[in-house]
C-alpha positions as CSV (number, residue, x, y, z in Angstrom):
1,M,0.0,0.0,0.0
2,N,1.4,3.4,-1.0
3,T,0.5,6.9,0.0
4,T,-1.9,7.4,-3.0
5,I,-4.0,4.4,-1.9
6,V,-4.1,5.6,1.7
7,L,-5.3,9.0,0.5
8,F,-8.0,7.4,-1.7
9,L,-9.2,5.2,1.2
10,L,-9.2,8.2,3.6
11,Q,-11.3,10.2,1.1
12,D,-13.8,7.4,0.7
13,G,-13.9,6.8,4.5
14,I,-14.5,10.5,5.2
15,T,-17.3,10.7,2.6
16,N,-19.0,7.7,4.1
17,G,-18.3,8.9,7.6
18,A,-20.0,12.2,6.9
19,I,-23.3,10.3,6.0
20,Y,-23.0,8.1,9.1
21,A,-22.4,11.3,11.2
22,L,-25.8,12.7,10.0
23,L,-27.6,9.4,10.8
24,G,-25.8,9.1,14.2
25,L,-26.8,12.6,15.2
26,A,-30.4,11.9,14.3
27,L,-30.4,8.8,16.4
28,V,-28.9,10.6,19.4
29,L,-31.5,13.4,19.0
30,V,-34.4,11.0,18.9
31,F,-33.2,8.8,21.7
32,A,-32.4,11.8,24.0
33,V,-35.9,13.4,23.5
34,T,-38.1,10.3,23.2
35,R,-36.1,7.3,24.5
36,V,-36.7,5.6,21.2
37,I,-33.8,3.8,19.5
38,L,-34.9,4.7,16.0
39,I,-34.3,1.5,14.1
40,P,-36.4,2.9,11.1
41,Q,-33.8,5.6,10.6
42,G,-32.5,3.5,7.7
43,E,-35.9,3.5,6.1
44,F,-35.9,7.3,6.1
45,V,-32.7,7.1,4.1
46,T,-34.2,4.6,1.7
47,Y,-37.5,6.5,1.3
48,G,-35.7,9.8,0.8
49,A,-33.3,8.4,-1.8
50,L,-35.8,6.4,-3.8
51,T,-38.5,9.0,-3.6
52,Y,-36.0,11.5,-5.1
53,A,-35.0,9.0,-7.8
54,T,-38.6,8.2,-8.6
55,L,-39.5,11.9,-8.9
56,A,-36.4,12.5,-11.1
57,S,-37.7,9.8,-13.5
58,G,-41.0,11.7,-13.9
59,Q,-43.1,9.3,-11.8
60,V,-45.2,9.9,-8.7
61,P,-43.7,7.9,-5.7
62,G,-45.9,5.7,-3.6
63,T,-44.7,7.5,-0.5
64,A,-46.8,10.5,-1.4
65,H,-49.9,8.3,-1.1
66,L,-48.5,6.8,2.1
67,V,-48.5,10.2,3.7
68,V,-52.2,10.5,3.1
69,A,-52.9,7.1,4.5
70,M,-50.9,7.8,7.6
71,G,-52.6,11.1,8.1
72,I,-56.0,9.4,8.0
73,V,-54.9,6.9,10.6
74,A,-53.5,9.7,12.8
75,F,-56.8,11.6,12.5
76,G,-58.7,8.5,13.6
77,L,-56.4,8.1,16.6
78,D,-57.0,11.7,17.6
79,L,-60.7,11.2,17.5
80,I,-60.5,8.0,19.6
81,M,-58.1,9.4,22.2
82,R,-60.0,12.7,22.6
83,R,-63.5,11.3,22.4
84,R,-64.4,12.3,26.0
85,T,-63.1,15.9,25.6
86,L,-64.0,16.4,21.9
87,R,-64.3,20.0,20.9
88,L,-64.8,21.6,17.5
89,A,-61.5,23.5,17.7
90,L,-59.5,20.4,18.4
91,V,-61.2,18.4,15.7
92,G,-60.6,21.2,13.2
93,W,-56.9,21.5,14.1
94,S,-56.5,17.7,13.9
95,F,-58.3,17.6,10.5
96,L,-56.0,20.4,9.2
97,I,-52.8,18.7,10.2
98,N,-53.7,15.1,9.5
99,I,-56.0,15.4,6.5
100,V,-55.5,18.7,4.7
101,L,-51.7,18.8,5.0
102,P,-51.1,15.3,3.6
103,A,-53.7,15.9,0.8
104,A,-51.9,19.2,0.0
105,I,-48.6,17.3,-0.2
106,L,-50.1,14.7,-2.6
107,V,-51.7,17.4,-4.8
108,L,-48.4,19.3,-4.9
109,T,-46.5,16.2,-5.9
110,L,-49.0,15.3,-8.6
111,A,-48.8,18.8,-10.0
112,L,-45.0,19.2,-10.0
113,T,-43.9,15.7,-11.0
114,G,-42.4,15.5,-14.5
115,K,-39.2,14.7,-16.3
116,D,-38.4,18.3,-16.8
117,T,-38.9,19.3,-13.2
118,P,-35.8,21.0,-11.7
119,I,-33.7,18.9,-9.3
120,A,-34.3,21.5,-6.5
121,I,-38.1,20.8,-6.7
122,D,-37.6,17.1,-6.6
123,I,-35.4,17.4,-3.5
124,A,-37.9,19.7,-1.8
125,L,-40.8,17.3,-2.5
126,S,-38.8,14.4,-1.3
127,L,-38.0,16.1,2.0
128,L,-41.6,17.2,2.4
129,I,-42.9,13.7,1.9
130,V,-40.4,11.9,4.1
131,G,-40.6,14.6,6.8
132,A,-44.4,14.1,6.9
133,I,-43.9,10.3,7.2
134,G,-41.6,10.8,10.2
135,L,-44.1,13.1,11.8
136,F,-47.0,10.7,11.4
137,L,-44.8,7.7,12.4
138,Y,-44.3,9.2,15.8
139,R,-48.0,10.1,16.2
140,I,-49.2,6.6,15.2
141,A,-46.6,4.2,16.6
142,F,-44.8,6.0,19.5
143,A,-46.9,8.8,21.0
144,P,-49.6,6.4,22.4
145,I,-46.8,4.4,24.2
146,A,-44.5,7.3,25.0
147,H,-44.5,6.5,28.7
148,T,-43.6,2.9,28.5
149,S,-40.1,1.4,29.0
150,V,-37.3,1.6,26.5
151,L,-37.6,-2.1,25.7
152,V,-41.3,-1.6,24.7
153,L,-40.3,1.4,22.5
154,L,-37.5,-0.7,21.0
155,I,-39.9,-3.5,20.1
156,A,-42.2,-0.9,18.5
157,A,-39.2,0.5,16.6
158,V,-38.4,-2.9,15.2
159,G,-42.0,-3.4,14.1
160,C,-42.0,-0.1,12.4
161,H,-38.7,-1.0,10.6
162,L,-40.2,-4.2,9.3
163,A,-43.4,-2.6,8.2
164,L,-41.7,0.3,6.4
165,Q,-39.3,-2.0,4.7
166,G,-42.1,-4.1,3.4
167,I,-44.0,-1.0,2.2
168,G,-40.8,0.1,0.5
169,L,-40.7,-3.1,-1.4
170,V,-44.3,-2.6,-2.6
171,F,-43.6,1.1,-3.6
172,F,-40.2,0.8,-5.2
173,G,-39.8,-2.8,-6.2
174,A,-36.8,-5.1,-5.8
175,E,-34.7,-3.4,-8.4
176,G,-32.3,-0.7,-7.3
177,Q,-32.4,3.0,-8.5
178,R,-30.0,5.9,-8.9
179,G,-30.8,9.5,-8.9
180,P,-29.3,12.4,-10.8
181,P,-26.2,14.1,-9.1
182,L,-26.6,17.4,-7.5
183,S,-23.7,18.8,-9.4
184,N,-21.5,17.5,-12.3
185,A,-18.6,19.6,-11.4
186,A,-15.3,18.0,-10.5
187,F,-11.7,19.0,-9.7
188,T,-8.4,17.4,-8.8
189,I,-6.0,18.0,-6.0
190,A,-2.8,16.1,-6.4
191,P,-3.9,12.4,-6.8
192,L,-7.4,12.9,-5.4
193,R,-10.4,13.7,-7.5
194,F,-13.4,15.5,-5.9
195,S,-16.8,15.3,-7.5
196,G,-19.5,17.8,-7.0
197,Q,-21.5,15.2,-5.2
198,S,-18.8,14.4,-2.7
199,I,-18.3,18.1,-2.0
200,A,-22.1,18.4,-1.5
201,V,-21.8,15.6,1.1
202,Y,-19.2,17.5,3.1
203,A,-21.0,20.8,2.7
204,V,-24.4,19.6,3.7
205,T,-23.0,17.6,6.6
206,L,-21.3,20.7,8.0
207,A,-24.3,22.9,7.4
208,L,-26.7,20.5,9.2
209,I,-24.3,20.2,12.2
210,A,-24.1,23.9,12.4
211,G,-27.8,24.3,11.9
212,L,-28.6,21.8,14.7
213,W,-26.2,23.7,17.0
214,L,-27.9,27.0,16.3
215,L,-31.3,25.3,16.8
216,F,-30.5,23.9,20.2
217,S,-28.6,27.0,21.3
218,F,-30.7,30.0,20.2
219,T,-34.3,28.9,19.5
220,L,-37.2,28.3,21.8
221,Y,-38.0,24.9,20.3
222,G,-34.4,23.8,20.4
223,K,-34.2,24.7,24.1
224,A,-37.4,22.8,24.7
225,L,-35.9,19.8,23.0
226,R,-32.8,20.0,25.2
227,A,-35.0,20.3,28.3
228,T,-37.0,17.3,27.3
229,A,-33.8,15.3,26.7
230,V,-32.4,16.2,30.2
231,N,-35.6,15.5,32.1
232,R,-38.9,14.7,30.5
233,L,-41.0,15.0,33.7
234,G,-39.4,18.3,34.6
235,A,-40.0,19.6,31.1
236,R,-43.7,18.8,31.4
237,L,-43.9,20.4,34.8
238,V,-42.6,23.7,33.4
239,G,-45.2,23.6,30.5
240,I,-43.1,22.0,27.7
241,R,-45.3,19.7,25.5
242,T,-43.2,16.6,25.4
243,A,-45.4,15.1,22.7
244,L,-44.6,18.1,20.5
245,S,-40.9,17.7,21.3
246,G,-41.2,14.1,20.1
247,Q,-42.9,15.1,16.9
248,I,-40.2,17.7,16.2
249,A,-37.4,15.1,16.9
250,F,-38.9,12.6,14.5
251,L,-39.5,15.3,11.9
252,L,-35.8,16.3,12.1
253,A,-34.6,12.7,12.0
254,A,-36.8,12.0,9.0
255,V,-35.5,15.0,7.1
256,I,-31.9,14.2,8.0
257,G,-32.4,10.7,6.9
258,A,-33.9,11.8,3.6
259,I,-31.1,14.3,3.0
260,S,-28.6,11.5,3.6
261,G,-30.4,9.3,1.1
262,I,-30.5,12.1,-1.5
263,L,-26.7,12.5,-1.1
264,I,-26.0,8.8,-1.5
265,V,-28.3,7.8,-4.3
266,P,-26.3,9.5,-7.1
267,I,-23.2,7.7,-5.9
268,T,-24.4,4.2,-5.5
269,T,-27.5,2.1,-6.4
270,L,-29.9,1.9,-3.6
271,Y,-32.5,-0.9,-3.0
272,Y,-35.6,-0.9,-0.8
273,D,-33.6,-2.5,2.1
274,T,-30.2,-0.8,1.6
275,G,-30.9,1.9,4.1
276,F,-31.1,-0.5,7.1
277,L,-27.4,-1.4,6.8
278,I,-26.5,2.3,6.4
279,G,-28.6,3.2,9.4
280,L,-26.9,0.5,11.5
281,K,-23.5,2.0,10.8
282,G,-24.9,5.4,12.0
283,F,-26.1,3.4,15.1
284,V,-22.6,2.1,15.7
285,A,-21.4,5.7,15.8
286,A,-24.2,6.7,18.1
287,I,-23.4,3.8,20.5
288,I,-19.8,4.9,20.6
289,G,-21.0,8.4,21.5
290,G,-23.1,6.8,24.3
291,L,-26.4,8.0,22.7
292,V,-25.9,11.3,24.4
293,S,-22.9,13.1,22.9
294,Y,-23.3,14.9,19.5
295,P,-19.6,15.8,19.0
296,L,-18.4,12.3,20.0
297,T,-21.0,10.7,17.7
298,A,-19.7,12.8,14.8
299,I,-16.1,11.9,15.4
300,A,-17.0,8.2,15.9
301,A,-18.9,8.3,12.6
302,L,-15.8,9.5,10.7
303,F,-13.8,6.8,12.4
304,V,-16.4,4.1,11.4
305,G,-16.2,5.4,7.8
306,I,-12.4,5.2,7.7
307,V,-12.4,1.7,9.3
308,E,-14.9,0.5,6.7
309,A,-12.8,1.9,3.9
310,F,-9.6,0.3,5.0
311,S,-11.5,-3.0,5.9
312,S,-12.9,-3.1,2.3
313,F,-9.3,-2.9,1.0
314,Y,-7.7,-5.4,3.3
315,A,-10.6,-7.8,4.0
316,S,-13.6,-7.0,1.9
317,N,-15.5,-10.1,2.9
318,F,-15.3,-9.2,6.6
319,K,-15.7,-5.4,6.4
320,E,-19.2,-5.4,7.9
321,V,-18.1,-7.7,10.7
322,I,-15.2,-5.5,11.5
323,V,-17.3,-2.3,11.5
324,F,-20.0,-3.8,13.8
325,A,-17.4,-5.4,16.1
326,L,-16.3,-1.8,17.0
327,I,-19.2,-1.6,19.5
328,I,-18.1,-4.6,21.5
329,P,-15.2,-3.0,23.3
330,V,-17.2,0.2,23.7
331,L,-20.1,-1.7,25.3
332,L,-17.7,-3.7,27.5
333,L,-16.0,-0.6,28.7
334,R,-19.3,1.2,29.4
335,S,-20.7,-1.8,31.3
336,L,-17.6,-1.8,33.6
337,T,-17.4,2.0,34.2
338,T,-21.0,3.1,34.2
339,P,-23.0,2.5,37.3
340,A,-26.5,1.0,37.0
341,V,-29.3,3.5,37.1
342,D,-33.0,2.9,37.2
343,E,-35.0,4.0,34.2
344,E,-36.8,7.4,34.7
345,E,-40.4,7.0,35.8
346,D,-43.0,9.3,34.3
């Protein structure tokens, strides 16, 4: 192995690590706010990527219809859960959010879909669709059981993953897809060649990390999310709506996952189940970060990407085993150094 190969592997590892960093940050955010280990994070990646690829081909993705179906279910849940205190204002607000908004997204998608549609519109529609799916996923699957144990929430997350993966097979088929690149520009520095897509990966990752920092530091909703992450019961006592915090967390996670998929799909062919493996690598980074530290998660994600790149060069048949084995010493160390604590009771 010479210096040129090392540089190529580092470049590939950093590019992959940037994607894993986004997914790891989303996992940490959701777990901190809702205590949900978001196994379906990979499905957000898949849905974002394949929705974008489908829109770019001039077709209407099935995910746009899924948003409407999930909205109807959410509206039904609202009526059932509030049947004893049903008021016209509450019904009207629920109808607006759960019925009118999904219908507007579907109509907008039908109106703007076409082969000549600009890439920016396809990206915006993809983010809108997948973001709505994340929002309704929390409302349907997790909000009714938000006060149960982490184990119950994990089982629900696994069920959501299996359901979304099966739905993805129905919508997108078993054949893989690729989307158009965000930029065809390219330039060379010494032996390394940087494409516009790889630069977009770095730029978007840095922008999202900075955006999350600004959100948590300077906005009211960001501070509410931080308060909910620190102490859910205390947050409710001071008037913070923890259910709304959960919806915002899932919305952000879905949008981050969709952005990750849109960044990946021009580089490699994605299938309906590809996102699960990508999401697991972000999960490895989140575990190394202890599911609490954003900076450590981002650093760990870059490390995971670099380890994966070098493993694929030296032992390609075992690269996945090597990557997932990284969490073993971390879990062992944490089990020896972290004292046992009881789960927070609500």
